[in-house]
py3Dmol code that shows the C-alpha trace and the ligand (Angstrom):
import py3Dmol

protein = """\
ATOM      1  CA  MET A   1      34.762 314.809 137.003  1.00  0.00           C
ATOM      2  CA  ILE A   2      31.157 314.430 135.668  1.00  0.00           C
ATOM      3  CA  ASN A   3      31.476 317.497 133.489  1.00  0.00           C
ATOM      4  CA  GLU A   4      34.786 316.413 132.113  1.00  0.00           C
ATOM      5  CA  ALA A   5      33.385 312.976 131.448  1.00  0.00           C
ATOM      6  CA  LYS A   6      30.340 314.565 129.602  1.00  0.00           C
ATOM      7  CA  LEU A   7      32.605 316.601 127.446  1.00  0.00           C
ATOM      8  CA  GLU A   8      34.296 313.405 126.165  1.00  0.00           C
ATOM      9  CA  ILE A   9      31.192 311.134 126.017  1.00  0.00           C
ATOM     10  CA  THR A  10      28.969 313.532 124.011  1.00  0.00           C
ATOM     11  CA  PRO A  11      31.014 313.718 120.877  1.00  0.00           C
ATOM     12  CA  ALA A  12      31.937 309.962 120.820  1.00  0.00           C
ATOM     13  CA  SER A  13      30.925 308.572 117.516  1.00  0.00           C
ATOM     14  CA  SER A  14      31.555 304.824 117.946  1.00  0.00           C
ATOM     15  CA  LEU A  15      31.323 302.020 120.404  1.00  0.00           C
ATOM     16  CA  PRO A  16      35.087 301.364 120.617  1.00  0.00           C
ATOM     17  CA  GLU A  17      35.742 305.039 121.138  1.00  0.00           C
ATOM     18  CA  LEU A  18      33.176 305.019 124.057  1.00  0.00           C
ATOM     19  CA  GLN A  19      34.695 301.935 125.512  1.00  0.00           C
ATOM     20  CA  GLU A  20      38.092 303.743 125.671  1.00  0.00           C
ATOM     21  CA  ILE A  21      36.531 306.703 127.525  1.00  0.00           C
ATOM     22  CA  LYS A  22      34.783 304.263 129.896  1.00  0.00           C
ATOM     23  CA  VAL A  23      38.076 302.592 130.648  1.00  0.00           C
ATOM     24  CA  LYS A  24      39.671 306.016 131.307  1.00  0.00           C
ATOM     25  CA  TYR A  25      37.085 306.664 134.086  1.00  0.00           C
ATOM     26  CA  LEU A  26      35.755 303.319 135.372  1.00  0.00           C
ATOM     27  CA  GLY A  27      38.548 300.907 134.478  1.00  0.00           C
ATOM     28  CA  LYS A  28      40.815 299.243 136.979  1.00  0.00           C
ATOM     29  CA  LYS A  29      43.335 301.961 136.498  1.00  0.00           C
ATOM     30  CA  GLY A  30      40.672 304.649 135.655  1.00  0.00           C
ATOM     31  CA  LEU A  31      40.294 307.971 137.223  1.00  0.00           C
ATOM     32  CA  LEU A  32      37.329 307.216 139.465  1.00  0.00           C
ATOM     33  CA  THR A  33      39.000 303.953 140.537  1.00  0.00           C
ATOM     34  CA  ALA A  34      42.054 305.961 141.548  1.00  0.00           C
ATOM     35  CA  GLU A  35      39.880 308.264 143.650  1.00  0.00           C
ATOM     36  CA  LEU A  36      38.249 305.196 145.437  1.00  0.00           C
ATOM     37  CA  LYS A  37      41.665 303.913 146.253  1.00  0.00           C
ATOM     38  CA  THR A  38      42.352 307.166 148.147  1.00  0.00           C
ATOM     39  CA  LEU A  39      39.443 306.460 150.513  1.00  0.00           C
ATOM     40  CA  GLY A  40      41.675 304.280 152.839  1.00  0.00           C
ATOM     41  CA  ASN A  41      43.777 307.151 153.740  1.00  0.00           C
ATOM     42  CA  LEU A  42      40.786 309.261 155.076  1.00  0.00           C
ATOM     43  CA  SER A  43      39.428 309.305 158.625  1.00  0.00           C
ATOM     44  CA  PRO A  44      36.205 307.123 159.077  1.00  0.00           C
ATOM     45  CA  ASP A  45      33.904 310.167 159.102  1.00  0.00           C
ATOM     46  CA  ASP A  46      35.438 311.666 156.000  1.00  0.00           C
ATOM     47  CA  ARG A  47      35.653 308.365 154.234  1.00  0.00           C
ATOM     48  CA  LYS A  48      31.821 308.009 154.650  1.00  0.00           C
ATOM     49  CA  ILE A  49      31.160 311.335 153.196  1.00  0.00           C
ATOM     50  CA  ARG A  50      33.616 311.146 150.390  1.00  0.00           C
ATOM     51  CA  GLY A  51      32.746 307.379 149.763  1.00  0.00           C
ATOM     52  CA  ALA A  52      29.047 308.353 149.310  1.00  0.00           C
ATOM     53  CA  ALA A  53      29.961 311.237 147.124  1.00  0.00           C
ATOM     54  CA  LEU A  54      32.234 308.990 144.795  1.00  0.00           C
ATOM     55  CA  ASN A  55      29.510 306.385 144.626  1.00  0.00           C
ATOM     56  CA  MET A  56      27.036 308.949 143.307  1.00  0.00           C
ATOM     57  CA  ILE A  57      29.562 310.015 140.749  1.00  0.00           C
ATOM     58  CA  LYS A  58      30.031 306.520 139.811  1.00  0.00           C
ATOM     59  CA  THR A  59      26.333 305.732 139.366  1.00  0.00           C
ATOM     60  CA  GLU A  60      25.904 308.860 137.343  1.00  0.00           C
ATOM     61  CA  LEU A  61      28.960 308.059 135.153  1.00  0.00           C
ATOM     62  CA  GLU A  62      27.627 304.621 134.631  1.00  0.00           C
ATOM     63  CA  ALA A  63      24.260 305.994 133.483  1.00  0.00           C
ATOM     64  CA  LEU A  64      25.884 308.426 131.129  1.00  0.00           C
ATOM     65  CA  PHE A  65      27.933 305.510 129.513  1.00  0.00           C
ATOM     66  CA  ASP A  66      24.874 303.350 129.326  1.00  0.00           C
ATOM     67  CA  ASN A  67      22.792 306.044 127.637  1.00  0.00           C
ATOM     68  CA  LYS A  68      25.522 306.849 125.128  1.00  0.00           C
ATOM     69  CA  GLU A  69      25.985 303.215 124.328  1.00  0.00           C
ATOM     70  CA  LEU A  70      22.318 302.737 123.674  1.00  0.00           C
ATOM     71  CA  GLU A  71      22.429 305.833 121.531  1.00  0.00           C
ATOM     72  CA  LEU A  72      25.252 304.619 119.412  1.00  0.00           C
ATOM     73  CA  LYS A  73      23.748 301.115 119.044  1.00  0.00           C
ATOM     74  CA  ASN A  74      20.528 302.592 117.899  1.00  0.00           C
ATOM     75  CA  ALA A  75      22.359 304.720 115.301  1.00  0.00           C
ATOM     76  CA  ALA A  76      24.248 301.801 114.088  1.00  0.00           C
ATOM     77  CA  LEU A  77      21.053 299.794 113.619  1.00  0.00           C
ATOM     78  CA  GLU A  78      19.331 302.736 111.865  1.00  0.00           C
ATOM     79  CA  ALA A  79      22.322 303.065 109.336  1.00  0.00           C
ATOM     80  CA  LYS A  80      22.198 299.260 108.749  1.00  0.00           C
ATOM     81  CA  LEU A  81      18.532 299.262 107.990  1.00  0.00           C
ATOM     82  CA  ALA A  82      18.840 302.317 105.720  1.00  0.00           C
ATOM     83  CA  SER A  83      21.657 300.653 103.802  1.00  0.00           C
ATOM     84  CA  GLU A  84      19.676 297.536 103.293  1.00  0.00           C
ATOM     85  CA  SER A  85      16.317 298.924 102.480  1.00  0.00           C
ATOM     86  CA  LEU A  86      14.664 298.917  98.997  1.00  0.00           C
ATOM     87  CA  ASP A  87      13.722 302.087  97.518  1.00  0.00           C
ATOM     88  CA  VAL A  88      10.386 301.094  95.825  1.00  0.00           C
ATOM     89  CA  THR A  89      10.072 304.520  94.045  1.00  0.00           C
ATOM     90  CA  LEU A  90      13.168 303.850  91.937  1.00  0.00           C
ATOM     91  CA  PRO A  91      12.227 303.461  88.246  1.00  0.00           C
ATOM     92  CA  GLY A  92      12.178 299.673  87.207  1.00  0.00           C
ATOM     93  CA  THR A  93      13.874 298.130  84.245  1.00  0.00           C
ATOM     94  CA  ALA A  94      11.731 298.798  81.209  1.00  0.00           C
ATOM     95  CA  PHE A  95      10.697 295.807  79.092  1.00  0.00           C
ATOM     96  CA  GLN A  96      11.423 295.833  75.245  1.00  0.00           C
ATOM     97  CA  THR A  97       7.996 295.877  73.700  1.00  0.00           C
ATOM     98  CA  GLY A  98       7.181 295.318  70.060  1.00  0.00           C
ATOM     99  CA  GLY A  99       4.774 297.134  67.903  1.00  0.00           C
ATOM    100  CA  PHE A 100       2.802 296.802  64.798  1.00  0.00           C
ATOM    101  CA  HIS A 101       4.522 297.684  61.520  1.00  0.00           C
ATOM    102  CA  LEU A 102       3.265 300.873  59.882  1.00  0.00           C
ATOM    103  CA  LEU A 103       1.953 299.013  56.954  1.00  0.00           C
ATOM    104  CA  THR A 104      -0.137 296.616  59.200  1.00  0.00           C
ATOM    105  CA  ARG A 105      -1.569 299.515  61.023  1.00  0.00           C
ATOM    106  CA  ILE A 106      -2.631 301.128  57.656  1.00  0.00           C
ATOM    107  CA  ILE A 107      -4.205 297.856  56.505  1.00  0.00           C
ATOM    108  CA  ASP A 108      -6.026 297.538  59.809  1.00  0.00           C
ATOM    109  CA  ASP A 109      -7.242 301.218  59.373  1.00  0.00           C
ATOM    110  CA  LEU A 110      -8.446 300.334  55.965  1.00  0.00           C
ATOM    111  CA  ALA A 111     -10.172 297.049  57.004  1.00  0.00           C
ATOM    112  CA  THR A 112     -11.860 299.046  59.801  1.00  0.00           C
ATOM    113  CA  ILE A 113     -13.135 301.640  57.405  1.00  0.00           C
ATOM    114  CA  TYR A 114     -14.519 298.978  54.983  1.00  0.00           C
ATOM    115  CA  LYS A 115     -15.990 296.836  57.661  1.00  0.00           C
ATOM    116  CA  GLY A 116     -17.868 299.911  58.594  1.00  0.00           C
ATOM    117  CA  LEU A 117     -19.316 300.109  55.077  1.00  0.00           C
ATOM    118  CA  GLY A 118     -20.341 296.370  55.242  1.00  0.00           C
ATOM    119  CA  TYR A 119     -17.374 294.929  53.633  1.00  0.00           C
ATOM    120  CA  GLN A 120     -15.800 291.436  54.389  1.00  0.00           C
ATOM    121  CA  VAL A 121     -12.073 291.304  54.554  1.00  0.00           C
ATOM    122  CA  VAL A 122     -10.611 288.272  52.769  1.00  0.00           C
ATOM    123  CA  GLN A 123      -7.079 287.154  51.869  1.00  0.00           C
ATOM    124  CA  GLY A 124      -5.704 285.310  48.839  1.00  0.00           C
ATOM    125  CA  GLN A 125      -2.493 283.482  48.061  1.00  0.00           C
ATOM    126  CA  GLU A 126       0.744 285.084  47.034  1.00  0.00           C
ATOM    127  CA  VAL A 127       1.591 282.192  44.542  1.00  0.00           C
ATOM    128  CA  GLU A 128      -1.069 282.288  41.788  1.00  0.00           C
ATOM    129  CA  THR A 129      -1.736 280.630  38.603  1.00  0.00           C
ATOM    130  CA  GLU A 130      -1.688 282.341  35.307  1.00  0.00           C
ATOM    131  CA  LEU A 131      -5.506 281.762  35.142  1.00  0.00           C
ATOM    132  CA  TYR A 132      -6.345 283.865  38.195  1.00  0.00           C
ATOM    133  CA  ASN A 133      -3.629 286.491  37.920  1.00  0.00           C
ATOM    134  CA  PHE A 134      -4.355 287.099  34.243  1.00  0.00           C
ATOM    135  CA  ASP A 135      -6.823 285.122  32.033  1.00  0.00           C
ATOM    136  CA  ALA A 136      -9.851 285.357  34.386  1.00  0.00           C
ATOM    137  CA  LEU A 137      -9.382 289.052  34.481  1.00  0.00           C
ATOM    138  CA  ASN A 138      -9.632 289.461  30.816  1.00  0.00           C
ATOM    139  CA  ILE A 139      -5.799 289.483  30.263  1.00  0.00           C
ATOM    140  CA  PRO A 140      -5.274 286.559  27.821  1.00  0.00           C
ATOM    141  CA  SER A 141      -1.592 285.671  27.151  1.00  0.00           C
ATOM    142  CA  TRP A 142      -1.677 287.111  23.705  1.00  0.00           C
ATOM    143  CA  HIS A 143      -2.958 290.489  24.973  1.00  0.00           C
ATOM    144  CA  PRO A 144      -0.584 293.461  25.112  1.00  0.00           C
ATOM    145  CA  ALA A 145      -2.084 294.429  28.538  1.00  0.00           C
ATOM    146  CA  ARG A 146       0.175 291.712  29.998  1.00  0.00           C
ATOM    147  CA  ASP A 147       3.063 293.961  29.552  1.00  0.00           C
ATOM    148  CA  LEU A 148       1.476 296.342  32.303  1.00  0.00           C
ATOM    149  CA  TRP A 149       2.681 293.836  34.913  1.00  0.00           C
ATOM    150  CA  ASP A 150       6.362 292.883  35.166  1.00  0.00           C
ATOM    151  CA  THR A 151       5.895 289.430  36.419  1.00  0.00           C
ATOM    152  CA  PHE A 152       7.968 286.915  38.464  1.00  0.00           C
ATOM    153  CA  TRP A 153       7.355 283.600  36.803  1.00  0.00           C
ATOM    154  CA  LEU A 154       8.012 280.425  38.790  1.00  0.00           C
ATOM    155  CA  THR A 155       9.611 277.486  36.914  1.00  0.00           C
ATOM    156  CA  ASP A 156       6.314 275.556  37.058  1.00  0.00           C
ATOM    157  CA  GLY A 157       4.376 278.276  35.236  1.00  0.00           C
ATOM    158  CA  ARG A 158       2.884 279.831  38.256  1.00  0.00           C
ATOM    159  CA  VAL A 159       3.408 283.562  39.214  1.00  0.00           C
ATOM    160  CA  LEU A 160       3.957 285.633  42.154  1.00  0.00           C
ATOM    161  CA  ARG A 161       0.696 287.529  42.023  1.00  0.00           C
ATOM    162  CA  THR A 162       1.339 290.910  40.476  1.00  0.00           C
ATOM    163  CA  HIS A 163      -1.731 292.456  42.164  1.00  0.00           C
ATOM    164  CA  THR A 164      -4.512 291.457  44.566  1.00  0.00           C
ATOM    165  CA  SER A 165      -7.082 291.246  41.726  1.00  0.00           C
ATOM    166  CA  PRO A 166      -6.840 287.490  41.312  1.00  0.00           C
ATOM    167  CA  MET A 167      -9.031 287.371  44.511  1.00  0.00           C
ATOM    168  CA  GLN A 168     -11.868 288.898  42.393  1.00  0.00           C
ATOM    169  CA  ALA A 169     -12.104 285.805  40.314  1.00  0.00           C
ATOM    170  CA  ARG A 170     -11.479 283.433  43.126  1.00  0.00           C
ATOM    171  CA  PHE A 171     -14.116 284.988  45.374  1.00  0.00           C
ATOM    172  CA  MET A 172     -16.669 285.040  42.598  1.00  0.00           C
ATOM    173  CA  GLU A 173     -15.929 281.465  41.725  1.00  0.00           C
ATOM    174  CA  ALA A 174     -16.627 280.423  45.326  1.00  0.00           C
ATOM    175  CA  PHE A 175     -19.502 282.830  46.344  1.00  0.00           C
ATOM    176  CA  GLU A 176     -22.622 284.116  44.916  1.00  0.00           C
ATOM    177  CA  PRO A 177     -23.599 287.848  44.612  1.00  0.00           C
ATOM    178  CA  PRO A 178     -24.491 290.270  46.148  1.00  0.00           C
ATOM    179  CA  PHE A 179     -21.308 290.809  48.220  1.00  0.00           C
ATOM    180  CA  ARG A 180     -18.667 293.473  49.070  1.00  0.00           C
ATOM    181  CA  ILE A 181     -14.996 292.415  49.825  1.00  0.00           C
ATOM    182  CA  VAL A 182     -11.651 294.008  50.346  1.00  0.00           C
ATOM    183  CA  VAL A 183      -8.517 292.031  49.908  1.00  0.00           C
ATOM    184  CA  PRO A 184      -5.271 293.287  51.511  1.00  0.00           C
ATOM    185  CA  GLY A 185      -2.020 291.562  50.788  1.00  0.00           C
ATOM    186  CA  LYS A 186       1.418 291.275  49.399  1.00  0.00           C
ATOM    187  CA  THR A 187       2.011 291.615  45.648  1.00  0.00           C
ATOM    188  CA  TYR A 188       5.211 291.183  43.532  1.00  0.00           C
ATOM    189  CA  ARG A 189       6.667 292.921  40.504  1.00  0.00           C
ATOM    190  CA  PHE A 190       9.931 292.299  38.601  1.00  0.00           C
ATOM    191  CA  GLU A 191      11.093 295.769  39.203  1.00  0.00           C
ATOM    192  CA  ALA A 192      14.374 297.764  39.288  1.00  0.00           C
ATOM    193  CA  VAL A 193      14.256 298.782  42.918  1.00  0.00           C
ATOM    194  CA  ASP A 194      14.393 302.549  43.757  1.00  0.00           C
ATOM    195  CA  ALA A 195      12.921 304.932  46.147  1.00  0.00           C
ATOM    196  CA  THR A 196       9.399 304.353  44.918  1.00  0.00           C
ATOM    197  CA  HIS A 197       9.582 300.801  43.496  1.00  0.00           C
ATOM    198  CA  GLU A 198       9.968 297.607  45.398  1.00  0.00           C
ATOM    199  CA  ALA A 199       9.780 294.067  44.199  1.00  0.00           C
ATOM    200  CA  MET A 200       7.361 293.284  46.869  1.00  0.00           C
ATOM    201  CA  PHE A 201       4.696 295.721  48.028  1.00  0.00           C
ATOM    202  CA  HIS A 202       1.125 295.739  49.396  1.00  0.00           C
ATOM    203  CA  GLN A 203      -2.221 296.418  47.745  1.00  0.00           C
ATOM    204  CA  LEU A 204      -5.783 296.678  48.890  1.00  0.00           C
ATOM    205  CA  GLU A 205      -8.223 295.423  46.392  1.00  0.00           C
ATOM    206  CA  GLY A 206     -11.991 296.120  46.572  1.00  0.00           C
ATOM    207  CA  LEU A 207     -14.915 294.489  44.761  1.00  0.00           C
ATOM    208  CA  ALA A 208     -18.593 294.923  45.148  1.00  0.00           C
ATOM    209  CA  VAL A 209     -21.127 292.981  43.025  1.00  0.00           C
ATOM    210  CA  GLY A 210     -24.981 293.291  42.903  1.00  0.00           C
ATOM    211  CA  LYS A 211     -27.650 294.055  40.365  1.00  0.00           C
ATOM    212  CA  ASN A 212     -27.964 297.778  40.703  1.00  0.00           C
ATOM    213  CA  ILE A 213     -24.407 298.969  41.393  1.00  0.00           C
ATOM    214  CA  THR A 214     -23.191 302.083  39.545  1.00  0.00           C
ATOM    215  CA  MET A 215     -20.267 304.081  39.201  1.00  0.00           C
ATOM    216  CA  SER A 216     -21.359 306.674  41.693  1.00  0.00           C
ATOM    217  CA  ASP A 217     -21.424 303.863  44.353  1.00  0.00           C
ATOM    218  CA  LEU A 218     -17.685 303.375  43.522  1.00  0.00           C
ATOM    219  CA  LYS A 219     -17.174 307.146  43.929  1.00  0.00           C
ATOM    220  CA  GLY A 220     -19.052 307.403  47.135  1.00  0.00           C
ATOM    221  CA  THR A 221     -17.268 304.463  48.530  1.00  0.00           C
ATOM    222  CA  LEU A 222     -13.873 305.757  47.649  1.00  0.00           C
ATOM    223  CA  GLU A 223     -14.746 309.090  49.141  1.00  0.00           C
ATOM    224  CA  GLU A 224     -15.719 307.405  52.471  1.00  0.00           C
ATOM    225  CA  MET A 225     -12.268 305.640  52.446  1.00  0.00           C
ATOM    226  CA  ALA A 226     -10.474 308.975  51.724  1.00  0.00           C
ATOM    227  CA  LYS A 227     -12.266 310.655  54.606  1.00  0.00           C
ATOM    228  CA  GLY A 228     -11.360 307.846  56.904  1.00  0.00           C
ATOM    229  CA  LEU A 229      -7.669 308.052  55.825  1.00  0.00           C
ATOM    230  CA  PHE A 230      -7.226 311.796  55.365  1.00  0.00           C
ATOM    231  CA  GLY A 231     -10.003 313.431  57.323  1.00  0.00           C
ATOM    232  CA  GLU A 232     -13.463 314.845  56.615  1.00  0.00           C
ATOM    233  CA  THR A 233     -12.295 317.445  54.220  1.00  0.00           C
ATOM    234  CA  SER A 234     -10.955 314.870  51.819  1.00  0.00           C
ATOM    235  CA  LYS A 235     -12.630 314.051  48.486  1.00  0.00           C
ATOM    236  CA  VAL A 236     -11.992 311.851  45.463  1.00  0.00           C
ATOM    237  CA  ARG A 237     -11.666 312.681  41.790  1.00  0.00           C
ATOM    238  CA  PHE A 238     -11.476 310.309  38.707  1.00  0.00           C
ATOM    239  CA  GLN A 239      -9.362 310.408  35.670  1.00  0.00           C
ATOM    240  CA  PRO A 240      -9.925 308.088  32.707  1.00  0.00           C
ATOM    241  CA  SER A 241      -7.691 305.098  32.505  1.00  0.00           C
ATOM    242  CA  TYR A 242      -7.351 301.527  31.195  1.00  0.00           C
ATOM    243  CA  TYR A 243      -7.549 298.172  32.834  1.00  0.00           C
ATOM    244  CA  PRO A 244      -8.440 295.147  31.105  1.00  0.00           C
ATOM    245  CA  PHE A 245     -10.757 293.970  33.876  1.00  0.00           C
ATOM    246  CA  THR A 246     -12.831 297.282  34.167  1.00  0.00           C
ATOM    247  CA  GLU A 247     -14.886 299.228  31.672  1.00  0.00           C
ATOM    248  CA  PRO A 248     -14.897 302.089  32.098  1.00  0.00           C
ATOM    249  CA  SER A 249     -11.728 302.337  34.059  1.00  0.00           C
ATOM    250  CA  ALA A 250     -10.660 305.390  36.184  1.00  0.00           C
ATOM    251  CA  ASP A 251      -7.566 306.130  38.232  1.00  0.00           C
ATOM    252  CA  PHE A 252      -8.515 307.985  41.363  1.00  0.00           C
ATOM    253  CA  ALA A 253      -6.886 310.849  43.337  1.00  0.00           C
ATOM    254  CA  VAL A 254      -7.610 311.765  46.829  1.00  0.00           C
ATOM    255  CA  TYR A 255      -7.597 315.366  48.173  1.00  0.00           C
ATOM    256  CA  TRP A 256      -5.648 315.830  51.329  1.00  0.00           C
ATOM    257  CA  GLU A 257      -5.273 318.907  53.480  1.00  0.00           C
ATOM    258  CA  ASN A 258      -2.256 318.115  55.459  1.00  0.00           C
ATOM    259  CA  LYS A 259      -2.738 319.745  58.982  1.00  0.00           C
ATOM    260  CA  ARG A 260       0.862 319.398  59.890  1.00  0.00           C
ATOM    261  CA  THR A 261       2.283 321.242  56.904  1.00  0.00           C
ATOM    262  CA  GLY A 262      -0.945 323.289  55.973  1.00  0.00           C
ATOM    263  CA  GLN A 263      -0.463 322.025  52.370  1.00  0.00           C
ATOM    264  CA  ALA A 264      -3.372 320.628  50.352  1.00  0.00           C
ATOM    265  CA  LYS A 265      -2.857 318.423  47.226  1.00  0.00           C
ATOM    266  CA  TRP A 266      -4.306 315.790  45.099  1.00  0.00           C
ATOM    267  CA  LEU A 267      -2.654 312.334  45.359  1.00  0.00           C
ATOM    268  CA  GLU A 268      -2.977 309.539  42.868  1.00  0.00           C
ATOM    269  CA  LEU A 269      -3.809 306.514  44.923  1.00  0.00           C
ATOM    270  CA  GLY A 270      -4.936 303.760  42.594  1.00  0.00           C
ATOM    271  CA  GLY A 271      -7.121 302.363  39.881  1.00  0.00           C
ATOM    272  CA  SER A 272     -10.741 301.466  39.683  1.00  0.00           C
ATOM    273  CA  GLY A 273     -13.745 300.911  37.370  1.00  0.00           C
ATOM    274  CA  MET A 274     -16.896 298.928  36.637  1.00  0.00           C
ATOM    275  CA  VAL A 275     -16.132 295.151  36.453  1.00  0.00           C
ATOM    276  CA  HIS A 276     -15.798 294.310  32.749  1.00  0.00           C
ATOM    277  CA  PRO A 277     -18.548 291.981  31.459  1.00  0.00           C
ATOM    278  CA  ARG A 278     -15.831 289.686  30.208  1.00  0.00           C
ATOM    279  CA  VAL A 279     -14.714 289.119  33.801  1.00  0.00           C
ATOM    280  CA  PHE A 280     -18.223 287.944  34.753  1.00  0.00           C
ATOM    281  CA  GLU A 281     -18.109 285.774  31.604  1.00  0.00           C
ATOM    282  CA  GLU A 282     -14.796 284.232  32.696  1.00  0.00           C
ATOM    283  CA  VAL A 283     -16.360 283.617  36.173  1.00  0.00           C
ATOM    284  CA  CYS A 284     -19.351 281.968  34.556  1.00  0.00           C
ATOM    285  CA  LYS A 285     -17.077 279.579  32.829  1.00  0.00           C
ATOM    286  CA  LEU A 286     -15.142 278.751  36.058  1.00  0.00           C
ATOM    287  CA  ARG A 287     -18.404 278.154  37.982  1.00  0.00           C
ATOM    288  CA  LYS A 288     -20.157 276.345  35.116  1.00  0.00           C
ATOM    289  CA  ASP A 289     -23.235 278.311  35.999  1.00  0.00           C
ATOM    290  CA  GLU A 290     -24.864 281.585  35.019  1.00  0.00           C
ATOM    291  CA  VAL A 291     -25.104 283.346  38.459  1.00  0.00           C
ATOM    292  CA  TYR A 292     -22.793 286.156  37.403  1.00  0.00           C
ATOM    293  CA  ALA A 293     -24.416 286.711  33.896  1.00  0.00           C
ATOM    294  CA  GLY A 294     -25.762 290.206  33.797  1.00  0.00           C
ATOM    295  CA  GLN A 295     -24.307 291.262  37.144  1.00  0.00           C
ATOM    296  CA  ARG A 296     -22.837 294.636  37.840  1.00  0.00           C
ATOM    297  CA  GLY A 297     -20.053 295.648  40.094  1.00  0.00           C
ATOM    298  CA  PHE A 298     -17.221 298.039  40.745  1.00  0.00           C
ATOM    299  CA  ALA A 299     -13.633 297.246  41.592  1.00  0.00           C
ATOM    300  CA  PHE A 300     -10.613 299.190  42.853  1.00  0.00           C
ATOM    301  CA  GLY A 301      -6.922 298.614  43.815  1.00  0.00           C
ATOM    302  CA  LEU A 302      -4.524 300.879  45.565  1.00  0.00           C
ATOM    303  CA  GLY A 303      -1.016 300.770  46.960  1.00  0.00           C
ATOM    304  CA  ILE A 304      -0.654 300.581  50.841  1.00  0.00           C
ATOM    305  CA  GLU A 305       3.135 301.885  50.715  1.00  0.00           C
ATOM    306  CA  ARG A 306       1.880 304.799  48.874  1.00  0.00           C
ATOM    307  CA  VAL A 307      -0.635 305.749  51.431  1.00  0.00           C
ATOM    308  CA  ALA A 308       1.972 305.265  54.191  1.00  0.00           C
ATOM    309  CA  MET A 309       4.600 307.349  52.362  1.00  0.00           C
ATOM    310  CA  ILE A 310       2.331 310.230  51.720  1.00  0.00           C
ATOM    311  CA  LYS A 311       0.588 310.321  55.000  1.00  0.00           C
ATOM    312  CA  TYR A 312       3.650 309.864  57.214  1.00  0.00           C
ATOM    313  CA  GLY A 313       6.280 311.501  55.000  1.00  0.00           C
ATOM    314  CA  VAL A 314       8.346 308.320  54.402  1.00  0.00           C
ATOM    315  CA  PRO A 315      10.640 309.323  51.649  1.00  0.00           C
ATOM    316  CA  ASP A 316      11.789 305.905  50.419  1.00  0.00           C
ATOM    317  CA  ILE A 317       9.775 302.654  49.981  1.00  0.00           C
ATOM    318  CA  ARG A 318      12.901 300.626  50.989  1.00  0.00           C
ATOM    319  CA  TYR A 319      12.688 301.885  54.585  1.00  0.00           C
ATOM    320  CA  PHE A 320       9.623 299.779  55.227  1.00  0.00           C
ATOM    321  CA  PHE A 321      11.423 296.468  54.760  1.00  0.00           C
ATOM    322  CA  GLN A 322      14.972 297.163  55.951  1.00  0.00           C
ATOM    323  CA  ASN A 323      13.783 296.545  59.587  1.00  0.00           C
ATOM    324  CA  ASP A 324      15.983 299.433  60.948  1.00  0.00           C
ATOM    325  CA  LEU A 325      14.565 299.905  64.418  1.00  0.00           C
ATOM    326  CA  ARG A 326      15.146 303.723  64.175  1.00  0.00           C
ATOM    327  CA  VAL A 327      12.582 303.717  61.418  1.00  0.00           C
ATOM    328  CA  LEU A 328      10.107 301.309  62.767  1.00  0.00           C
ATOM    329  CA  LYS A 329      10.056 302.892  66.291  1.00  0.00           C
ATOM    330  CA  GLN A 330       8.907 306.121  64.803  1.00  0.00           C
ATOM    331  CA  PHE A 331       5.562 304.620  64.038  1.00  0.00           C
ATOM    332  CA  ARG A 332       4.663 302.941  67.385  1.00  0.00           C
ATOM    333  CA  GLY A 333       2.118 304.584  69.489  1.00  0.00           C
ATOM    334  CA  ASN A 334      -0.298 307.426  68.539  1.00  0.00           C
ATOM    335  CA  LEU A 335       0.337 308.438  65.036  1.00  0.00           C
ATOM    336  CA  GLU A 336      -1.903 311.515  64.820  1.00  0.00           C
TER     337      GLU A 336
END
"""
ligand_1 = """\
14
DAH
N -4.755 295.578 39.726
C -4.354 296.822 39.378
C -2.884 296.991 39.474
O -2.269 296.259 40.187
C -5.036 297.897 40.255
C -6.517 297.917 39.978
C -6.982 298.685 39.043
C -7.410 297.103 40.660
C -8.371 298.868 38.688
C -8.688 297.180 40.325
C -9.166 297.984 39.381
O -9.596 296.290 41.027
O -10.510 297.991 39.131
O -2.362 297.855 38.807
"""
view = py3Dmol.view(width=600, height=400)
view.addModel(protein, "pdb")
view.setStyle({"model": 0}, {"cartoon": {"style": "trace"}})
view.addModel(ligand_1, "xyz")
view.setStyle({"model": 1}, {"stick": {}})
view.zoomTo()
view.show()
């Protein structure tokens, strides 16, 4: 009977199933109970022997059932714990993180380069007066050079600054030489918008004023910037140009060996020159003193979008301001 019972107990997979088997052997109408009932028919001697044997079987069966019951209970507990446990190795929910705009990053890079050269970074205002945007920069209203800047005029006669150059006059009005500043910021032109022209874009202005400043200081400075932006093999070349606030004036191009494409080319980046004596005269008028009389200085201005488009192969200036995440996300993280 023990062996039969074992054959049934071992494969049992649930407590109710085990209970059924237990009833089959040990229940009131069970197999063992039936055997015990037959004891009464035996002689006293036989009954003793048979009774002892059946008792041993009973004890053994009970032990078998108890063990199996414990085993099934443990298995059920294990299963419950496993189903309720937390898997701490599962990946978490990623947070959406923002990032700096590509243009902000380039402005930061430029600021870092110029701070390394002893420059202060200052900012101006986007709504300017005609005086600072034009007149103080040697661009009087009757002068044809005004046509160089397609201007947004406000109804009160002020303008959206057409360049960052007004800060030249504002800074010199407020501070004495010598100094070196760069001015990053937004500028506005009344433009027909296309792939390379936007009505709003960014410039970086530079101005260094001091007694002995020469044009080779300008060249060296721009070359440091070029190396910072485009690597140690970069260099700068000048091309004669015209701006009312510089004399002589030179547009500058930067030599870039693109490691990604293996191509090398000259890229026109901006304008520059030696500060025109008339600008110092205008500043003297604004200040009502002669601190800037006889000073020398150089100035330069460049377009930030142009740097970004060249360096990162952005084909259309409008992409910068459409705020399409597919564009913006490409310029998170390491850009090299
Ligand atoms: N302000 C000029 C522009 O927007 C750029 C420029 C040219 C700035 C020459 C300068 C400079 O400071 O010296 O077109």
